[in-house]
Structures are given as C-alpha cells and as structure tokens.
MMTF fields as JSON, N, C-alpha, C and O atoms, coordinates in Angstrom:
{
  "mmtfVersion": "1.0.0",
  "mmtfProducer": "UNKNOWN",
  "numBonds": 231,
  "numAtoms": 232,
  "numGroups": 58,
  "numChains": 1,
  "numModels": 1,
  "chainsPerModel": [1],
  "groupsPerChain": [58],
  "chainIdList": ["A"],
  "bondAtomList": [4, 2, 8, 6, 12, 10, 16, 14, 20, 18, 24, 22, 28, 26, 32, 30, 36, 34, 40, 38, 44, 42, 48, 46, 52, 50, 56, 54, 60, 58, 64, 62, 68, 66, 72, 70, 76, 74, 80, 78, 84, 82, 88, 86, 92, 90, 96, 94, 100, 98, 104, 102, 108, 106, 112, 110, 116, 114, 120, 118, 124, 122, 128, 126, 132, 130, 136, 134, 140, 138, 144, 142, 148, 146, 152, 150, 156, 154, 160, 158, 164, 162, 168, 166, 172, 170, 176, 174, 180, 178, 184, 182, 188, 186, 192, 190, 196, 194, 200, 198, 204, 202, 208, 206, 212, 210, 216, 214, 220, 218, 224, 222, 228, 226],
  "bondOrderList": [1, 1, 1, 1, 1, 1, 1, 1, 1, 1, 1, 1, 1, 1, 1, 1, 1, 1, 1, 1, 1, 1, 1, 1, 1, 1, 1, 1, 1, 1, 1, 1, 1, 1, 1, 1, 1, 1, 1, 1, 1, 1, 1, 1, 1, 1, 1, 1, 1, 1, 1, 1, 1, 1, 1, 1, 1],
  "groupList": [{"groupName": "MET", "atomNameList": ["N", "CA", "C", "O"], "elementList": ["N", "C", "C", "O"], "formalChargeList": [0, 0, 0, 0], "bondAtomList": [1, 0, 2, 1, 3, 2], "bondOrderList": [1, 1, 2], "singleLetterCode": "M", "chemCompType": "L-PEPTIDE LINKING"}, {"groupName": "SER", "atomNameList": ["N", "CA", "C", "O"], "elementList": ["N", "C", "C", "O"], "formalChargeList": [0, 0, 0, 0], "bondAtomList": [1, 0, 2, 1, 3, 2], "bondOrderList": [1, 1, 2], "singleLetterCode": "S", "chemCompType": "L-PEPTIDE LINKING"}, {"groupName": "ASP", "atomNameList": ["N", "CA", "C", "O"], "elementList": ["N", "C", "C", "O"], "formalChargeList": [0, 0, 0, 0], "bondAtomList": [1, 0, 2, 1, 3, 2], "bondOrderList": [1, 1, 2], "singleLetterCode": "D", "chemCompType": "L-PEPTIDE LINKING"}, {"groupName": "PRO", "atomNameList": ["N", "CA", "C", "O"], "elementList": ["N", "C", "C", "O"], "formalChargeList": [0, 0, 0, 0], "bondAtomList": [1, 0, 2, 1, 3, 2], "bondOrderList": [1, 1, 2], "singleLetterCode": "P", "chemCompType": "L-PEPTIDE LINKING"}, {"groupName": "LEU", "atomNameList": ["N", "CA", "C", "O"], "elementList": ["N", "C", "C", "O"], "formalChargeList": [0, 0, 0, 0], "bondAtomList": [1, 0, 2, 1, 3, 2], "bondOrderList": [1, 1, 2], "singleLetterCode": "L", "chemCompType": "L-PEPTIDE LINKING"}, {"groupName": "LYS", "atomNameList": ["N", "CA", "C", "O"], "elementList": ["N", "C", "C", "O"], "formalChargeList": [0, 0, 0, 0], "bondAtomList": [1, 0, 2, 1, 3, 2], "bondOrderList": [1, 1, 2], "singleLetterCode": "K", "chemCompType": "L-PEPTIDE LINKING"}, {"groupName": "ALA", "atomNameList": ["N", "CA", "C", "O"], "elementList": ["N", "C", "C", "O"], "formalChargeList": [0, 0, 0, 0], "bondAtomList": [1, 0, 2, 1, 3, 2], "bondOrderList": [1, 1, 2], "singleLetterCode": "A", "chemCompType": "L-PEPTIDE LINKING"}, {"groupName": "THR", "atomNameList": ["N", "CA", "C", "O"], "elementList": ["N", "C", "C", "O"], "formalChargeList": [0, 0, 0, 0], "bondAtomList": [1, 0, 2, 1, 3, 2], "bondOrderList": [1, 1, 2], "singleLetterCode": "T", "chemCompType": "L-PEPTIDE LINKING"}, {"groupName": "GLY", "atomNameList": ["N", "CA", "C", "O"], "elementList": ["N", "C", "C", "O"], "formalChargeList": [0, 0, 0, 0], "bondAtomList": [1, 0, 2, 1, 3, 2], "bondOrderList": [1, 1, 2], "singleLetterCode": "G", "chemCompType": "PEPTIDE LINKING"}, {"groupName": "GLU", "atomNameList": ["N", "CA", "C", "O"], "elementList": ["N", "C", "C", "O"], "formalChargeList": [0, 0, 0, 0], "bondAtomList": [1, 0, 2, 1, 3, 2], "bondOrderList": [1, 1, 2], "singleLetterCode": "E", "chemCompType": "L-PEPTIDE LINKING"}, {"groupName": "CYS", "atomNameList": ["N", "CA", "C", "O"], "elementList": ["N", "C", "C", "O"], "formalChargeList": [0, 0, 0, 0], "bondAtomList": [1, 0, 2, 1, 3, 2], "bondOrderList": [1, 1, 2], "singleLetterCode": "C", "chemCompType": "L-PEPTIDE LINKING"}, {"groupName": "VAL", "atomNameList": ["N", "CA", "C", "O"], "elementList": ["N", "C", "C", "O"], "formalChargeList": [0, 0, 0, 0], "bondAtomList": [1, 0, 2, 1, 3, 2], "bondOrderList": [1, 1, 2], "singleLetterCode": "V", "chemCompType": "L-PEPTIDE LINKING"}, {"groupName": "ARG", "atomNameList": ["N", "CA", "C", "O"], "elementList": ["N", "C", "C", "O"], "formalChargeList": [0, 0, 0, 0], "bondAtomList": [1, 0, 2, 1, 3, 2], "bondOrderList": [1, 1, 2], "singleLetterCode": "R", "chemCompType": "L-PEPTIDE LINKING"}, {"groupName": "TYR", "atomNameList": ["N", "CA", "C", "O"], "elementList": ["N", "C", "C", "O"], "formalChargeList": [0, 0, 0, 0], "bondAtomList": [1, 0, 2, 1, 3, 2], "bondOrderList": [1, 1, 2], "singleLetterCode": "Y", "chemCompType": "L-PEPTIDE LINKING"}, {"groupName": "PHE", "atomNameList": ["N", "CA", "C", "O"], "elementList": ["N", "C", "C", "O"], "formalChargeList": [0, 0, 0, 0], "bondAtomList": [1, 0, 2, 1, 3, 2], "bondOrderList": [1, 1, 2], "singleLetterCode": "F", "chemCompType": "L-PEPTIDE LINKING"}, {"groupName": "TRP", "atomNameList": ["N", "CA", "C", "O"], "elementList": ["N", "C", "C", "O"], "formalChargeList": [0, 0, 0, 0], "bondAtomList": [1, 0, 2, 1, 3, 2], "bondOrderList": [1, 1, 2], "singleLetterCode": "W", "chemCompType": "L-PEPTIDE LINKING"}, {"groupName": "GLN", "atomNameList": ["N", "CA", "C", "O"], "elementList": ["N", "C", "C", "O"], "formalChargeList": [0, 0, 0, 0], "bondAtomList": [1, 0, 2, 1, 3, 2], "bondOrderList": [1, 1, 2], "singleLetterCode": "Q", "chemCompType": "L-PEPTIDE LINKING"}],
  "groupTypeList": [0, 1, 2, 3, 4, 2, 5, 6, 7, 1, 5, 6, 3, 3, 7, 4, 8, 9, 8, 10, 11, 12, 12, 13, 2, 3, 2, 6, 4, 8, 2, 9, 2, 8, 7, 2, 14, 3, 2, 6, 6, 9, 4, 15, 12, 16, 4, 16, 9, 16, 16, 9, 12, 7, 3, 9, 16, 9],
  "groupIdList": [1, 2, 3, 4, 5, 6, 7, 8, 9, 10, 11, 12, 13, 14, 15, 16, 17, 18, 19, 20, 21, 22, 23, 24, 25, 26, 27, 28, 29, 30, 31, 32, 33, 34, 35, 36, 37, 38, 39, 40, 41, 42, 43, 44, 45, 46, 47, 48, 49, 50, 51, 52, 53, 54, 55, 56, 57, 58],
  "secStructList": [7, 7, 7, 4, 4, 4, 4, 7, 1, 7, 7, 7, 7, 7, 7, 5, 1, 1, 1, 6, 6, 7, 5, 7, 7, 6, 6, 6, 7, 7, 4, 4, 4, 7, 7, 7, 7, 1, 6, 6, 2, 2, 2, 2, 2, 2, 2, 2, 2, 4, 4, 4, 6, 1, 7, 7, 7, 7],
  "xCoordList": [19.523, 20.152, 19.012, 18.736, 18.215, 16.636, 16.751, 15.898, 18.478, 17.925, 18.16, 19.25, 16.79, 18.136, 18.533, 18.928, 18.518, 20.315, 21.249, 22.298, 21.476, 22.774, 22.842, 23.694, 22.089, 22.435, 22.345, 21.749, 23.229, 23.369, 24.932, 25.856, 24.664, 26.204, 27.27, 28.346, 26.663, 27.054, 26.217, 25.455, 26.449, 26.966, 26.879, 27.117, 26.406, 26.753, 27.06, 27.104, 27.702, 29.061, 28.747, 27.542, 29.266, 29.202, 28.078, 27.996, 27.745, 27.081, 26.969, 27.097, 26.78, 26.549, 26.182, 26.276, 25.243, 24.285, 23.304, 23.32, 22.349, 20.806, 19.78, 20.301, 18.7, 17.567, 17.705, 18.906, 17.297, 17.839, 19.016, 19.648, 19.482, 21.244, 22.334, 23.383, 21.54, 22.496, 22.754, 22.169, 24.769, 25.039, 26.23, 26.641, 26.661, 28.079, 28.48, 27.808, 29.697, 30.852, 32.183, 32.67, 33.099, 33.321, 34.829, 35.531, 34.741, 36.113, 36.343, 37.46, 34.914, 34.632, 34.78, 35.225, 34.53, 34.427, 35.392, 36.173, 35.826, 36.918, 36.412, 35.232, 37.538, 37.825, 36.271, 35.103, 36.517, 35.824, 34.422, 33.536, 34.068, 32.266, 31.294, 30.092, 32.678, 32.314, 31.676, 30.452, 32.741, 32.384, 33.216, 33.132, 33.577, 34.535, 34.124, 34.14, 33.95, 33.002, 34.176, 34.735, 34.8, 35.232, 34.436, 34.378, 34.046, 33.197, 32.18, 31.736, 31.742, 30.012, 29.781, 28.663, 31.155, 30.331, 30.286, 29.662, 30.859, 29.986, 29.17, 28.915, 28.811, 26.781, 25.868, 24.679, 26.582, 25.359, 26.181, 25.5, 26.867, 26.646, 25.854, 25.06, 26.144, 25.548, 23.502, 22.583, 23.412, 21.781, 21.275, 20.312, 22.23, 21.523, 21.456, 20.526, 22.488, 22.256, 20.589, 19.625, 20.957, 19.631, 18.126, 17.317, 18.206, 17.197, 16.8, 15.595, 17.333, 17.796, 16.961, 16.242, 17.717, 17.401, 15.489, 14.777, 15.023, 13.538, 13.195, 13.823, 11.492, 10.785, 10.247, 10.167, 9.776, 9.381, 7.807, 7.419, 7.121, 6.252, 5.14, 5.607, 4.352, 3.338, 2.376, 1.442],
  "yCoordList": [151.711, 152.491, 151.879, 150.818, 153.66, 153.63, 153.812, 153.386, 154.816, 154.051, 153.119, 152.556, 152.513, 151.467, 151.808, 150.939, 152.805, 153.206, 152.689, 152.556, 152.295, 152.329, 150.75, 150.317, 149.876, 148.619, 148.09, 147.041, 149.151, 148.824, 148.885, 149.259, 148.094, 147.813, 148.562, 148.128, 149.555, 149.899, 151.475, 151.368, 153.151, 154.117, 153.947, 153.106, 155.333, 156.095, 156.733, 157.175, 157.405, 158.457, 159.751, 159.914, 160.619, 162.239, 163.362, 163.237, 163.825, 164.051, 166.204, 167.334, 165.744, 167.571, 167.637, 167.031, 169.316, 170.326, 169.615, 168.657, 170.167, 170.145, 169.5, 169.268, 169.129, 168.701, 168.148, 168.034, 167.901, 167.139, 167.233, 166.509, 168.703, 168.595, 167.982, 168.394, 166.94, 166.58, 164.855, 163.891, 165.648, 163.692, 163.44, 164.243, 162.351, 161.446, 163.054, 163.956, 163.209, 163.723, 163.276, 162.277, 163.608, 162.598, 161.939, 160.933, 164.079, 162.95, 162.863, 163.22, 161.867, 160.954, 159.517, 158.657, 159.028, 157.864, 157.07, 157.825, 156.248, 154.694, 154.115, 154.096, 152.73, 150.999, 151.201, 151.322, 151.194, 150.353, 150.797, 150.076, 152.041, 152.556, 152.105, 152.353, 150.822, 150.08, 151.053, 151.161, 152.193, 153.355, 152.249, 152.506, 151.66, 151.292, 149.392, 148.183, 149.899, 148.932, 148.486, 149.573, 147.659, 147.994, 146.654, 147.108, 145.637, 145.642, 145.612, 144.906, 146.567, 147.463, 147.552, 147.261, 148.109, 148.411, 146.589, 146.305, 145.439, 144.572, 143.541, 142.369, 144.189, 143.483, 144.612, 144.396, 145.731, 146.22, 146.111, 146.75, 145.805, 145.069, 144.179, 144.228, 142.661, 140.868, 141.49, 140.699, 143.077, 143.128, 144.237, 145.005, 144.016, 144.549, 144.007, 144.374, 142.873, 141.209, 141.424, 141.882, 140.742, 139.775, 140.652, 140.19, 142.097, 142.418, 142.288, 142.045, 142.359, 142.408, 141.058, 141.119, 139.708, 138.523, 138.605, 138.417, 138.932, 138.651, 139.908, 140.942, 139.66, 140.204, 140.766, 140.131, 142.169, 142.637, 141.821, 140.825, 142.655, 141.47, 143.175, 144.26, 143.123, 143.843, 143.8, 144.594],
  "zCoordList": [285.788, 284.339, 283.571, 283.012, 283.934, 283.809, 282.02, 281.242, 281.474, 280.102, 279.395, 279.492, 278.094, 277.771, 276.618, 275.84, 276.35, 275.398, 276.411, 275.78, 277.713, 278.085, 278.198, 278.974, 277.552, 277.401, 276.137, 275.89, 274.872, 273.96, 273.912, 274.634, 272.182, 272.382, 271.039, 270.628, 270.678, 270.073, 270.632, 271.592, 269.858, 270.276, 267.854, 266.987, 267.957, 266.715, 266.972, 268.12, 265.396, 265.604, 265.659, 265.466, 265.821, 265.975, 264.852, 263.63, 265.228, 264.193, 263.748, 264.219, 263.043, 262.442, 261.441, 260.374, 262.262, 261.891, 262.309, 263.082, 261.716, 261.903, 261.124, 260.032, 261.124, 260.297, 259.119, 258.874, 258.596, 256.568, 256.176, 255.408, 257.054, 256.97, 258.329, 258.824, 258.546, 259.615, 258.937, 258.442, 259.586, 258.975, 259.939, 260.777, 259.719, 260.214, 260.279, 259.778, 260.992, 261.7, 260.563, 261.092, 259.058, 258.76, 259.315, 259.215, 260.358, 260.895, 261.429, 261.804, 262.498, 263.797, 262.981, 263.741, 261.655, 261.132, 261.316, 261.895, 261.256, 260.744, 260.721, 261.07, 259.963, 259.686, 261.058, 260.687, 261.91, 263.062, 262.877, 263.335, 262.182, 262.221, 261.256, 261.162, 260.005, 258.47, 257.912, 257.982, 257.052, 256.307, 254.708, 253.507, 255.053, 254.455, 253.027, 253.256, 252.246, 251.55, 250.429, 250.279, 249.66, 249.245, 248.016, 246.873, 248.105, 246.988, 247.563, 248.468, 246.897, 247.071, 245.714, 245.287, 244.549, 243.107, 242.79, 241.768, 243.536, 242.448, 243.536, 243.258, 244.812, 245.008, 243.823, 243.59, 243.194, 242.834, 241.432, 240.63, 241.033, 239.668, 239.338, 238.398, 240.649, 240.626, 241.247, 241.461, 241.37, 241.699, 240.705, 240.702, 239.945, 238.771, 237.646, 236.928, 237.073, 236.976, 237.143, 236.53, 238.455, 238.884, 238.087, 237.281, 238.733, 238.457, 236.93, 236.858, 235.824, 235.007, 233.808, 232.811, 234.82, 234.824, 234.835, 233.848, 236.229, 236.818, 236.509, 236.735, 235.634, 234.926, 236.043, 237.094, 235.901, 237.307, 237.401, 236.79, 238.39, 239.643, 239.299, 239.645, 238.913, 239.239, 240.575, 240.689]
}
C-alpha cells in the first residue's frame, strides 16, 4: 500500500468541471455524503445572535 490515500476511510464524491468551476456531481450525492443539514437555519440564527451580543475585537 504505497498510496497514503488508500488508508483513508472516506472518499470524496465524484466531481464535474475543471478549475474554478469544479463542483461535486449533484447526481452522485446522497444522504451518506452529508448533503442534508436541516438545522442550518437555526445554527445561522444562533451565530448571528451570538455575534450581536459580542462586540467586535480590533
């Protein structure tokens, strides 16, 4: 096993495009790829509230 990536327990999903327009293939993504985050809006709200309470440090 000369390739260190052979030891990895996960693999990146297939991609489409090249360079700056390279992206994950949406048809190849599924639930096991972590593409669903139903609590994202709640997390964003909590982070915004926390930022409003904490004054910016310069």
